[in-house]
Jmol script that loads the backbone (N, CA, C; Angstrom):
load data "model"
ATOM      1  N   UNK A   1      73.230  56.795 118.345  1.00  0.00           N
ATOM      2  CA  UNK A   1      71.880  56.933 118.842  1.00  0.00           C
ATOM      3  C   UNK A   1      71.399  58.343 118.536  1.00  0.00           C
ATOM      4  N   UNK A   2      70.356  58.444 117.795  1.00  0.00           N
ATOM      5  CA  UNK A   2      69.838  59.763 117.424  1.00  0.00           C
ATOM      6  C   UNK A   2      69.386  60.529 118.653  1.00  0.00           C
ATOM      7  N   UNK A   3      69.747  61.794 118.705  1.00  0.00           N
ATOM      8  CA  UNK A   3      69.337  62.640 119.818  1.00  0.00           C
ATOM      9  C   UNK A   3      70.184  62.510 121.061  1.00  0.00           C
ATOM     10  N   UNK A   4      71.260  61.743 121.001  1.00  0.00           N
ATOM     11  CA  UNK A   4      72.135  61.586 122.167  1.00  0.00           C
ATOM     12  C   UNK A   4      72.984  62.832 122.368  1.00  0.00           C
ATOM     13  N   UNK A   5      73.430  63.012 123.603  1.00  0.00           N
ATOM     14  CA  UNK A   5      74.356  64.108 123.882  1.00  0.00           C
ATOM     15  C   UNK A   5      75.403  63.634 124.874  1.00  0.00           C
ATOM     16  N   UNK A   6      76.550  64.284 124.826  1.00  0.00           N
ATOM     17  CA  UNK A   6      77.654  63.984 125.746  1.00  0.00           C
ATOM     18  C   UNK A   6      77.693  65.058 126.811  1.00  0.00           C
ATOM     19  N   UNK A   7      77.777  64.626 128.055  1.00  0.00           N
ATOM     20  CA  UNK A   7      77.890  65.543 129.189  1.00  0.00           C
ATOM     21  C   UNK A   7      79.187  65.201 129.921  1.00  0.00           C
ATOM     22  N   UNK A   8      80.037  66.187 130.071  1.00  0.00           N
ATOM     23  CA  UNK A   8      81.293  66.010 130.797  1.00  0.00           C
ATOM     24  C   UNK A   8      81.051  66.428 132.245  1.00  0.00           C
ATOM     25  N   UNK A   9      81.261  65.514 133.195  1.00  0.00           N
ATOM     26  CA  UNK A   9      81.096  65.877 134.594  1.00  0.00           C
ATOM     27  C   UNK A   9      82.156  66.901 134.979  1.00  0.00           C
ATOM     28  N   UNK A  10      81.904  67.591 136.061  1.00  0.00           N
ATOM     29  CA  UNK A  10      82.883  68.577 136.536  1.00  0.00           C
ATOM     30  C   UNK A  10      84.234  67.906 136.788  1.00  0.00           C
ATOM     31  N   UNK A  11      84.192  66.713 137.369  1.00  0.00           N
ATOM     32  CA  UNK A  11      85.424  65.985 137.648  1.00  0.00           C
ATOM     33  C   UNK A  11      86.179  65.682 136.354  1.00  0.00           C
ATOM     34  N   UNK A  12      85.477  65.197 135.338  1.00  0.00           N
ATOM     35  CA  UNK A  12      86.118  64.884 134.062  1.00  0.00           C
ATOM     36  C   UNK A  12      86.693  66.146 133.414  1.00  0.00           C
ATOM     37  N   UNK A  13      85.977  67.256 133.516  1.00  0.00           N
ATOM     38  CA  UNK A  13      86.479  68.520 132.974  1.00  0.00           C
ATOM     39  C   UNK A  13      87.762  68.944 133.688  1.00  0.00           C
ATOM     40  N   UNK A  14      87.783  68.801 135.004  1.00  0.00           N
ATOM     41  CA  UNK A  14      88.971  69.166 135.779  1.00  0.00           C
ATOM     42  C   UNK A  14      90.141  68.253 135.426  1.00  0.00           C
ATOM     43  N   UNK A  15      89.863  66.974 135.244  1.00  0.00           N
ATOM     44  CA  UNK A  15      90.924  66.030 134.893  1.00  0.00           C
ATOM     45  C   UNK A  15      91.469  66.308 133.492  1.00  0.00           C
ATOM     46  N   UNK A  16      90.596  66.679 132.565  1.00  0.00           N
ATOM     47  CA  UNK A  16      91.061  67.050 131.217  1.00  0.00           C
ATOM     48  C   UNK A  16      91.929  68.304 131.280  1.00  0.00           C
ATOM     49  N   UNK A  17      91.524  69.281 132.068  1.00  0.00           N
ATOM     50  CA  UNK A  17      92.318  70.509 132.206  1.00  0.00           C
ATOM     51  C   UNK A  17      93.673  70.201 132.818  1.00  0.00           C
ATOM     52  N   UNK A  18      93.690  69.322 133.816  1.00  0.00           N
ATOM     53  CA  UNK A  18      94.955  68.954 134.471  1.00  0.00           C
ATOM     54  C   UNK A  18      95.874  68.217 133.503  1.00  0.00           C
ATOM     55  N   UNK A  19      95.329  67.311 132.699  1.00  0.00           N
ATOM     56  CA  UNK A  19      96.187  66.594 131.759  1.00  0.00           C
ATOM     57  C   UNK A  19      96.711  67.540 130.689  1.00  0.00           C
ATOM     58  N   UNK A  20      95.905  68.501 130.276  1.00  0.00           N
ATOM     59  CA  UNK A  20      96.370  69.497 129.311  1.00  0.00           C
ATOM     60  C   UNK A  20      97.532  70.302 129.893  1.00  0.00           C
ATOM     61  N   UNK A  21      97.358  70.778 131.125  1.00  0.00           N
ATOM     62  CA  UNK A  21      98.431  71.567 131.759  1.00  0.00           C
ATOM     63  C   UNK A  21      99.714  70.746 131.878  1.00  0.00           C
ATOM     64  N   UNK A  22      99.580  69.490 132.266  1.00  0.00           N
ATOM     65  CA  UNK A  22     100.749  68.629 132.462  1.00  0.00           C
ATOM     66  C   UNK A  22     101.489  68.400 131.139  1.00  0.00           C
ATOM     67  N   UNK A  23     100.761  67.999 130.098  1.00  0.00           N
ATOM     68  CA  UNK A  23     101.404  67.713 128.810  1.00  0.00           C
ATOM     69  C   UNK A  23     101.953  68.989 128.181  1.00  0.00           C
ATOM     70  N   UNK A  24     101.237  70.093 128.327  1.00  0.00           N
ATOM     71  CA  UNK A  24     101.669  71.332 127.653  1.00  0.00           C
ATOM     72  C   UNK A  24     102.935  71.925 128.263  1.00  0.00           C
ATOM     73  N   UNK A  25     103.338  71.465 129.453  1.00  0.00           N
ATOM     74  CA  UNK A  25     104.621  71.906 130.004  1.00  0.00           C
ATOM     75  C   UNK A  25     105.756  71.544 129.054  1.00  0.00           C
ATOM     76  N   UNK A  26     105.644  70.370 128.425  1.00  0.00           N
ATOM     77  CA  UNK A  26     106.659  69.921 127.476  1.00  0.00           C
ATOM     78  C   UNK A  26     106.299  70.269 126.038  1.00  0.00           C
ATOM     79  N   UNK A  27     104.993  70.180 125.728  1.00  0.00           N
ATOM     80  CA  UNK A  27     104.594  70.398 124.344  1.00  0.00           C
ATOM     81  C   UNK A  27     103.119  70.789 124.251  1.00  0.00           C
ATOM     82  N   UNK A  28     102.841  72.067 124.053  1.00  0.00           N
ATOM     83  CA  UNK A  28     101.449  72.482 123.863  1.00  0.00           C
ATOM     84  C   UNK A  28     100.790  71.796 122.659  1.00  0.00           C
ATOM     85  N   UNK A  29     101.581  71.528 121.612  1.00  0.00           N
ATOM     86  CA  UNK A  29     101.034  70.856 120.435  1.00  0.00           C
ATOM     87  C   UNK A  29     100.573  69.444 120.785  1.00  0.00           C
ATOM     88  N   UNK A  30     101.385  68.713 121.543  1.00  0.00           N
ATOM     89  CA  UNK A  30     101.003  67.357 121.941  1.00  0.00           C
ATOM     90  C   UNK A  30      99.788  67.387 122.871  1.00  0.00           C
ATOM     91  N   UNK A  31      99.712  68.370 123.722  1.00  0.00           N
ATOM     92  CA  UNK A  31      98.562  68.492 124.616  1.00  0.00           C
ATOM     93  C   UNK A  31      97.290  68.668 123.800  1.00  0.00           C
ATOM     94  N   UNK A  32      97.356  69.490 122.767  1.00  0.00           N
ATOM     95  CA  UNK A  32      96.192  69.686 121.897  1.00  0.00           C
ATOM     96  C   UNK A  32      95.806  68.398 121.170  1.00  0.00           C
ATOM     97  N   UNK A  33      96.805  67.648 120.717  1.00  0.00           N
ATOM     98  CA  UNK A  33      96.532  66.388 120.015  1.00  0.00           C
ATOM     99  C   UNK A  33      95.820  65.407 120.947  1.00  0.00           C
ATOM    100  N   UNK A  34      96.322  65.266 122.161  1.00  0.00           N
ATOM    101  CA  UNK A  34      95.718  64.319 123.111  1.00  0.00           C
ATOM    102  C   UNK A  34      94.281  64.722 123.431  1.00  0.00           C
ATOM    103  N   UNK A  35      94.072  65.983 123.727  1.00  0.00           N
ATOM    104  CA  UNK A  35      92.720  66.472 124.031  1.00  0.00           C
ATOM    105  C   UNK A  35      91.796  66.238 122.837  1.00  0.00           C
ATOM    106  N   UNK A  36      92.246  66.600 121.652  1.00  0.00           N
ATOM    107  CA  UNK A  36      91.419  66.432 120.451  1.00  0.00           C
ATOM    108  C   UNK A  36      91.065  64.967 120.206  1.00  0.00           C
ATOM    109  N   UNK A  37      92.020  64.072 120.426  1.00  0.00           N
ATOM    110  CA  UNK A  37      91.763  62.653 120.172  1.00  0.00           C
ATOM    111  C   UNK A  37      90.827  62.048 121.224  1.00  0.00           C
ATOM    112  N   UNK A  38      90.922  62.512 122.456  1.00  0.00           N
ATOM    113  CA  UNK A  38      89.981  62.049 123.483  1.00  0.00           C
ATOM    114  C   UNK A  38      88.565  62.517 123.136  1.00  0.00           C
ATOM    115  N   UNK A  39      88.445  63.765 122.745  1.00  0.00           N
ATOM    116  CA  UNK A  39      87.125  64.302 122.375  1.00  0.00           C
ATOM    117  C   UNK A  39      86.573  63.567 121.149  1.00  0.00           C
ATOM    118  N   UNK A  40      87.415  63.301 120.167  1.00  0.00           N
ATOM    119  CA  UNK A  40      86.966  62.574 118.970  1.00  0.00           C
ATOM    120  C   UNK A  40      86.515  61.153 119.328  1.00  0.00           C
ATOM    121  N   UNK A  41      87.242  60.517 120.235  1.00  0.00           N
ATOM    122  CA  UNK A  41      86.858  59.171 120.672  1.00  0.00           C
ATOM    123  C   UNK A  41      85.514  59.197 121.378  1.00  0.00           C
ATOM    124  N   UNK A  42      85.264  60.231 122.171  1.00  0.00           N
ATOM    125  CA  UNK A  42      83.975  60.356 122.845  1.00  0.00           C
ATOM    126  C   UNK A  42      82.878  60.675 121.839  1.00  0.00           C
ATOM    127  N   UNK A  43      83.165  61.477 120.840  1.00  0.00           N
ATOM    128  CA  UNK A  43      82.167  61.803 119.815  1.00  0.00           C
ATOM    129  C   UNK A  43      81.685  60.540 119.091  1.00  0.00           C
ATOM    130  N   UNK A  44      82.570  59.570 118.979  1.00  0.00           N
ATOM    131  CA  UNK A  44      82.228  58.296 118.348  1.00  0.00           C
ATOM    132  C   UNK A  44      81.074  57.601 119.094  1.00  0.00           C
ATOM    133  N   UNK A  45      80.968  57.847 120.394  1.00  0.00           N
ATOM    134  CA  UNK A  45      79.921  57.195 121.192  1.00  0.00           C
ATOM    135  C   UNK A  45      78.531  57.750 120.899  1.00  0.00           C
ATOM    136  N   UNK A  46      78.456  58.900 120.267  1.00  0.00           N
ATOM    137  CA  UNK A  46      77.149  59.469 119.943  1.00  0.00           C
ATOM    138  C   UNK A  46      76.350  58.538 119.023  1.00  0.00           C
ATOM    139  N   UNK A  47      77.045  57.911 118.084  1.00  0.00           N
ATOM    140  CA  UNK A  47      76.377  56.980 117.173  1.00  0.00           C
ATOM    141  C   UNK A  47      76.386  55.553 117.713  1.00  0.00           C
ATOM    142  N   UNK A  48      77.430  55.221 118.467  1.00  0.00           N
ATOM    143  CA  UNK A  48      77.596  53.855 118.960  1.00  0.00           C
ATOM    144  C   UNK A  48      78.036  53.880 120.434  1.00  0.00           C
ATOM    145  N   UNK A  49      77.113  54.088 121.369  1.00  0.00           N
ATOM    146  CA  UNK A  49      77.511  54.219 122.780  1.00  0.00           C
ATOM    147  C   UNK A  49      78.159  52.958 123.362  1.00  0.00           C
ATOM    148  N   UNK A  50      77.943  51.818 122.710  1.00  0.00           N
ATOM    149  CA  UNK A  50      78.529  50.575 123.208  1.00  0.00           C
ATOM    150  C   UNK A  50      79.794  50.180 122.447  1.00  0.00           C
ATOM    151  N   UNK A  51      80.413  51.138 121.750  1.00  0.00           N
ATOM    152  CA  UNK A  51      81.582  50.809 120.930  1.00  0.00           C
ATOM    153  C   UNK A  51      82.809  50.439 121.773  1.00  0.00           C
ATOM    154  N   UNK A  52      82.846  50.853 123.021  1.00  0.00           N
ATOM    155  CA  UNK A  52      83.969  50.515 123.897  1.00  0.00           C
ATOM    156  C   UNK A  52      83.531  49.448 124.892  1.00  0.00           C
ATOM    157  N   UNK A  53      84.499  48.763 125.459  1.00  0.00           N
ATOM    158  CA  UNK A  53      84.224  47.641 126.367  1.00  0.00           C
ATOM    159  C   UNK A  53      83.595  48.099 127.679  1.00  0.00           C
ATOM    160  N   UNK A  54      82.832  47.201 128.311  1.00  0.00           N
ATOM    161  CA  UNK A  54      82.316  47.516 129.653  1.00  0.00           C
ATOM    162  C   UNK A  54      83.479  47.785 130.611  1.00  0.00           C
ATOM    163  N   UNK A  55      83.267  48.667 131.565  1.00  0.00           N
ATOM    164  CA  UNK A  55      84.303  49.023 132.539  1.00  0.00           C
ATOM    165  C   UNK A  55      84.535  47.850 133.475  1.00  0.00           C
ATOM    166  N   UNK A  56      85.717  47.247 133.399  1.00  0.00           N
ATOM    167  CA  UNK A  56      86.026  46.064 134.199  1.00  0.00           C
ATOM    168  C   UNK A  56      86.209  46.377 135.679  1.00  0.00           C
ATOM    169  N   UNK A  57      86.363  47.633 136.038  1.00  0.00           N
ATOM    170  CA  UNK A  57      86.537  48.007 137.442  1.00  0.00           C
ATOM    171  C   UNK A  57      85.221  48.358 138.126  1.00  0.00           C
ATOM    172  N   UNK A  58      84.153  48.456 137.368  1.00  0.00           N
ATOM    173  CA  UNK A  58      82.852  48.798 137.937  1.00  0.00           C
ATOM    174  C   UNK A  58      82.196  47.525 138.475  1.00  0.00           C
ATOM    175  N   UNK A  59      81.929  47.513 139.771  1.00  0.00           N
ATOM    176  CA  UNK A  59      81.247  46.375 140.376  1.00  0.00           C
ATOM    177  C   UNK A  59      79.800  46.372 139.913  1.00  0.00           C
ATOM    178  N   UNK A  60      79.297  45.188 139.649  1.00  0.00           N
ATOM    179  CA  UNK A  60      77.899  45.017 139.232  1.00  0.00           C
ATOM    180  C   UNK A  60      77.533  45.949 138.069  1.00  0.00           C
ATOM    181  N   UNK A  61      78.393  45.977 137.083  1.00  0.00           N
ATOM    182  CA  UNK A  61      78.170  46.811 135.904  1.00  0.00           C
ATOM    183  C   UNK A  61      77.070  46.181 135.048  1.00  0.00           C
ATOM    184  N   UNK A  62      76.029  46.923 134.815  1.00  0.00           N
ATOM    185  CA  UNK A  62      74.931  46.425 133.986  1.00  0.00           C
ATOM    186  C   UNK A  62      75.189  46.667 132.499  1.00  0.00           C
ATOM    187  N   UNK A  63      76.404  47.070 132.163  1.00  0.00           N
ATOM    188  CA  UNK A  63      76.778  47.309 130.773  1.00  0.00           C
ATOM    189  C   UNK A  63      76.702  48.756 130.348  1.00  0.00           C
ATOM    190  N   UNK A  64      76.190  49.622 131.213  1.00  0.00           N
ATOM    191  CA  UNK A  64      76.086  51.034 130.857  1.00  0.00           C
ATOM    192  C   UNK A  64      77.365  51.803 131.174  1.00  0.00           C
ATOM    193  N   UNK A  65      78.233  51.231 131.987  1.00  0.00           N
ATOM    194  CA  UNK A  65      79.521  51.861 132.293  1.00  0.00           C
ATOM    195  C   UNK A  65      80.555  51.283 131.342  1.00  0.00           C
ATOM    196  N   UNK A  66      81.209  52.159 130.588  1.00  0.00           N
ATOM    197  CA  UNK A  66      82.171  51.746 129.584  1.00  0.00           C
ATOM    198  C   UNK A  66      83.487  52.477 129.802  1.00  0.00           C
ATOM    199  N   UNK A  67      84.569  51.933 129.259  1.00  0.00           N
ATOM    200  CA  UNK A  67      85.883  52.570 129.409  1.00  0.00           C
ATOM    201  C   UNK A  67      86.761  52.221 128.211  1.00  0.00           C
ATOM    202  N   UNK A  68      87.700  53.114 127.946  1.00  0.00           N
ATOM    203  CA  UNK A  68      88.689  52.874 126.902  1.00  0.00           C
ATOM    204  C   UNK A  68      89.954  53.645 127.248  1.00  0.00           C
ATOM    205  N   UNK A  69      91.042  53.277 126.599  1.00  0.00           N
ATOM    206  CA  UNK A  69      92.319  53.951 126.812  1.00  0.00           C
ATOM    207  C   UNK A  69      92.800  54.565 125.509  1.00  0.00           C
ATOM    208  N   UNK A  70      93.371  55.748 125.660  1.00  0.00           N
ATOM    209  CA  UNK A  70      93.955  56.454 124.527  1.00  0.00           C
ATOM    210  C   UNK A  70      95.107  57.308 125.059  1.00  0.00           C
ATOM    211  N   UNK A  71      96.267  57.197 124.439  1.00  0.00           N
ATOM    212  CA  UNK A  71      97.467  57.946 124.872  1.00  0.00           C
ATOM    213  C   UNK A  71      97.741  57.757 126.370  1.00  0.00           C
ATOM    214  N   UNK A  72      97.567  56.553 126.834  1.00  0.00           N
ATOM    215  CA  UNK A  72      97.819  56.203 128.247  1.00  0.00           C
ATOM    216  C   UNK A  72      96.862  56.903 129.210  1.00  0.00           C
ATOM    217  N   UNK A  73      95.730  57.329 128.726  1.00  0.00           N
ATOM    218  CA  UNK A  73      94.674  57.886 129.573  1.00  0.00           C
ATOM    219  C   UNK A  73      93.462  56.974 129.472  1.00  0.00           C
ATOM    220  N   UNK A  74      92.851  56.724 130.611  1.00  0.00           N
ATOM    221  CA  UNK A  74      91.666  55.862 130.683  1.00  0.00           C
ATOM    222  C   UNK A  74      90.444  56.753 130.854  1.00  0.00           C
ATOM    223  N   UNK A  75      89.510  56.620 129.952  1.00  0.00           N
ATOM    224  CA  UNK A  75      88.292  57.430 129.981  1.00  0.00           C
ATOM    225  C   UNK A  75      87.137  56.502 130.342  1.00  0.00           C
ATOM    226  N   UNK A  76      86.371  56.904 131.348  1.00  0.00           N
ATOM    227  CA  UNK A  76      85.219  56.127 131.804  1.00  0.00           C
ATOM    228  C   UNK A  76      83.973  56.956 131.551  1.00  0.00           C
ATOM    229  N   UNK A  77      82.974  56.307 130.984  1.00  0.00           N
ATOM    230  CA  UNK A  77      81.719  57.007 130.735  1.00  0.00           C
ATOM    231  C   UNK A  77      80.558  56.065 131.002  1.00  0.00           C
ATOM    232  N   UNK A  78      79.389  56.653 131.134  1.00  0.00           N
ATOM    233  CA  UNK A  78      78.170  55.880 131.323  1.00  0.00           C
ATOM    234  C   UNK A  78      77.131  56.388 130.337  1.00  0.00           C
ATOM    235  N   UNK A  79      76.468  55.462 129.686  1.00  0.00           N
ATOM    236  CA  UNK A  79      75.366  55.891 128.834  1.00  0.00           C
ATOM    237  C   UNK A  79      74.064  55.378 129.433  1.00  0.00           C
ATOM    238  N   UNK A  80      73.109  56.249 129.458  1.00  0.00           N
ATOM    239  CA  UNK A  80      71.789  55.915 129.981  1.00  0.00           C
ATOM    240  C   UNK A  80      70.777  56.740 129.201  1.00  0.00           C
ATOM    241  N   UNK A  81      69.867  56.051 128.564  1.00  0.00           N
ATOM    242  CA  UNK A  81      68.890  56.693 127.688  1.00  0.00           C
ATOM    243  C   UNK A  81      69.641  57.458 126.605  1.00  0.00           C
ATOM    244  N   UNK A  82      69.487  58.741 126.489  1.00  0.00           N
ATOM    245  CA  UNK A  82      70.157  59.501 125.431  1.00  0.00           C
ATOM    246  C   UNK A  82      71.309  60.359 125.950  1.00  0.00           C
ATOM    247  N   UNK A  83      71.804  60.044 127.147  1.00  0.00           N
ATOM    248  CA  UNK A  83      72.886  60.843 127.722  1.00  0.00           C
ATOM    249  C   UNK A  83      74.123  59.962 127.905  1.00  0.00           C
ATOM    250  N   UNK A  84      75.242  60.456 127.399  1.00  0.00           N
ATOM    251  CA  UNK A  84      76.543  59.818 127.590  1.00  0.00           C
ATOM    252  C   UNK A  84      77.324  60.734 128.519  1.00  0.00           C
ATOM    253  N   UNK A  85      77.554  60.263 129.731  1.00  0.00           N
ATOM    254  CA  UNK A  85      78.174  61.082 130.765  1.00  0.00           C
ATOM    255  C   UNK A  85      79.620  60.628 130.980  1.00  0.00           C
ATOM    256  N   UNK A  86      80.568  61.527 130.690  1.00  0.00           N
ATOM    257  CA  UNK A  86      81.990  61.229 130.897  1.00  0.00           C
ATOM    258  C   UNK A  86      82.269  61.406 132.386  1.00  0.00           C
ATOM    259  N   UNK A  87      82.729  60.321 133.025  1.00  0.00           N
ATOM    260  CA  UNK A  87      82.897  60.320 134.476  1.00  0.00           C
ATOM    261  C   UNK A  87      84.330  60.579 134.928  1.00  0.00           C
ATOM    262  N   UNK A  88      85.296  59.950 134.248  1.00  0.00           N
ATOM    263  CA  UNK A  88      86.696  60.061 134.671  1.00  0.00           C
ATOM    264  C   UNK A  88      87.623  60.120 133.477  1.00  0.00           C
ATOM    265  N   UNK A  89      88.729  60.821 133.654  1.00  0.00           N
ATOM    266  CA  UNK A  89      89.830  60.837 132.695  1.00  0.00           C
ATOM    267  C   UNK A  89      91.081  60.780 133.551  1.00  0.00           C
ATOM    268  N   UNK A  90      91.761  59.639 133.561  1.00  0.00           N
ATOM    269  CA  UNK A  90      92.933  59.511 134.414  1.00  0.00           C
ATOM    270  C   UNK A  90      94.054  58.779 133.684  1.00  0.00           C
ATOM    271  N   UNK A  91      95.266  59.053 134.100  1.00  0.00           N
ATOM    272  CA  UNK A  91      96.418  58.392 133.508  1.00  0.00           C
ATOM    273  C   UNK A  91      96.420  56.932 133.931  1.00  0.00           C
ATOM    274  N   UNK A  92      96.823  56.053 133.041  1.00  0.00           N
ATOM    275  CA  UNK A  92      96.774  54.618 133.332  1.00  0.00           C
ATOM    276  C   UNK A  92      97.766  54.190 134.404  1.00  0.00           C
ATOM    277  N   UNK A  93      98.746  55.045 134.723  1.00  0.00           N
ATOM    278  CA  UNK A  93      99.684  54.684 135.783  1.00  0.00           C
ATOM    279  C   UNK A  93      99.071  54.877 137.177  1.00  0.00           C
ATOM    280  N   UNK A  94      97.936  55.572 137.228  1.00  0.00           N
ATOM    281  CA  UNK A  94      97.260  55.761 138.510  1.00  0.00           C
ATOM    282  C   UNK A  94      96.545  54.470 138.894  1.00  0.00           C
ATOM    283  N   UNK A  95      96.569  54.146 140.165  1.00  0.00           N
ATOM    284  CA  UNK A  95      95.936  52.935 140.652  1.00  0.00           C
ATOM    285  C   UNK A  95      94.421  53.043 140.484  1.00  0.00           C
ATOM    286  N   UNK A  96      93.824  52.106 139.756  1.00  0.00           N
ATOM    287  CA  UNK A  96      92.362  52.180 139.592  1.00  0.00           C
ATOM    288  C   UNK A  96      91.647  51.786 140.873  1.00  0.00           C
ATOM    289  N   UNK A  97      90.517  52.391 141.090  1.00  0.00           N
ATOM    290  CA  UNK A  97      89.683  52.058 142.244  1.00  0.00           C
ATOM    291  C   UNK A  97      88.449  51.353 141.716  1.00  0.00           C
ATOM    292  N   UNK A  98      88.113  50.250 142.370  1.00  0.00           N
ATOM    293  CA  UNK A  98      86.866  49.577 142.014  1.00  0.00           C
ATOM    294  C   UNK A  98      85.747  50.370 142.636  1.00  0.00           C
ATOM    295  N   UNK A  99      84.691  50.566 141.927  1.00  0.00           N
ATOM    296  CA  UNK A  99      83.562  51.347 142.446  1.00  0.00           C
ATOM    297  C   UNK A  99      82.268  50.663 142.108  1.00  0.00           C
TER     298      UNK A  99
END
end "model"
wireframe off; spacefill off
backbone 0.3
color backbone group
Protein backbone atom coordinates (compact mmCIF):
# COMPACT_ATOMS: atom_id res chain seq x y z
CA UNK A 1 0.00 0.00 0.00
CA UNK A 2 1.59 3.23 -1.09
CA UNK A 3 2.26 5.65 1.74
CA UNK A 4 1.89 3.03 4.47
CA UNK A 5 4.06 3.06 7.56
CA UNK A 6 4.85 0.60 10.34
CA UNK A 7 4.48 1.71 13.94
CA UNK A 8 5.86 -0.48 16.71
CA UNK A 9 3.89 -0.08 19.95
CA UNK A 10 5.85 0.42 23.14
CA UNK A 11 4.84 -3.08 24.21
CA UNK A 12 6.09 -4.62 20.96
CA UNK A 13 9.37 -2.70 21.26
CA UNK A 14 9.84 -3.97 24.82
CA UNK A 15 9.05 -7.53 23.76
CA UNK A 16 11.56 -7.32 20.89
CA UNK A 17 14.22 -6.02 23.28
CA UNK A 18 13.46 -8.83 25.73
CA UNK A 19 13.69 -11.51 23.05
CA UNK A 20 16.99 -10.04 21.86
CA UNK A 21 18.41 -10.11 25.40
CA UNK A 22 17.22 -13.68 25.92
CA UNK A 23 18.61 -15.09 22.65
CA UNK A 24 21.86 -13.11 22.86
CA UNK A 25 22.73 -14.82 26.16
CA UNK A 26 23.57 -17.87 24.04
CA UNK A 27 24.28 -16.25 20.69
CA UNK A 28 24.32 -12.55 19.80
CA UNK A 29 24.54 -13.56 16.13
CA UNK A 30 21.34 -15.61 16.35
CA UNK A 31 19.61 -12.78 18.19
CA UNK A 32 20.48 -10.43 15.33
CA UNK A 33 19.19 -12.94 12.76
CA UNK A 34 15.85 -13.35 14.55
CA UNK A 35 15.37 -9.60 14.97
CA UNK A 36 16.32 -8.93 11.34
CA UNK A 37 13.94 -11.61 10.03
CA UNK A 38 11.03 -10.32 12.13
CA UNK A 39 11.64 -6.80 10.84
CA UNK A 40 11.91 -8.06 7.24
CA UNK A 41 8.65 -9.98 7.64
CA UNK A 42 6.96 -6.81 8.90
CA UNK A 43 8.44 -4.78 6.04
CA UNK A 44 6.66 -7.16 3.67
CA UNK A 45 3.34 -5.83 5.01
CA UNK A 46 4.07 -2.37 3.64
CA UNK A 47 3.18 -3.58 0.15
CA UNK A 48 0.78 -6.34 1.18
CA UNK A 49 -0.79 -5.71 4.63
CA UNK A 50 -3.04 -8.75 4.23
CA UNK A 51 -0.20 -11.16 3.38
CA UNK A 52 -0.53 -12.92 6.75
CA UNK A 53 -3.59 -14.71 8.12
CA UNK A 54 -6.21 -13.03 10.30
CA UNK A 55 -5.43 -13.36 14.02
CA UNK A 56 -7.40 -16.41 15.17
CA UNK A 57 -7.26 -15.29 18.82
CA UNK A 58 -8.87 -11.91 18.19
CA UNK A 59 -12.57 -11.98 19.01
CA UNK A 60 -14.77 -10.36 16.38
CA UNK A 61 -11.81 -9.73 14.11
CA UNK A 62 -12.90 -7.64 11.15
CA UNK A 63 -9.80 -8.79 9.25
CA UNK A 64 -7.56 -5.90 10.24
CA UNK A 65 -5.83 -7.90 12.99
CA UNK A 66 -3.25 -10.26 11.51
CA UNK A 67 -0.62 -12.62 12.93
CA UNK A 68 2.24 -14.81 11.82
CA UNK A 69 4.96 -16.94 13.37
CA UNK A 70 8.67 -16.82 12.72
CA UNK A 71 11.42 -18.56 14.74
CA UNK A 72 8.80 -19.63 17.29
CA UNK A 73 7.72 -16.03 17.86
CA UNK A 74 4.18 -14.89 17.14
CA UNK A 75 3.84 -11.36 15.81
CA UNK A 76 0.44 -9.65 15.91
CA UNK A 77 -0.28 -6.49 14.00
CA UNK A 78 -3.23 -4.41 12.90
CA UNK A 79 -3.55 -2.46 9.72
CA UNK A 80 -5.95 0.41 9.46
CA UNK A 81 -5.86 2.93 6.65
CA UNK A 82 -2.15 3.53 5.99
CA UNK A 83 -0.82 2.47 9.40
CA UNK A 84 0.44 -1.00 10.27
CA UNK A 85 0.73 -1.19 14.04
CA UNK A 86 2.78 -4.02 15.56
CA UNK A 87 0.95 -4.98 18.75
CA UNK A 88 2.68 -8.06 20.19
CA UNK A 89 5.81 -10.16 19.81
CA UNK A 90 5.70 -13.24 22.02
CA UNK A 91 7.17 -16.71 22.11
CA UNK A 92 4.76 -19.38 20.90
CA UNK A 93 5.20 -21.36 24.12
CA UNK A 94 3.42 -18.58 25.99
CA UNK A 95 -0.29 -19.15 26.53
CA UNK A 96 -2.22 -16.96 24.09
CA UNK A 97 -4.95 -14.74 25.43
CA UNK A 98 -8.09 -14.15 23.45
CA UNK A 99 -8.78 -10.45 23.21
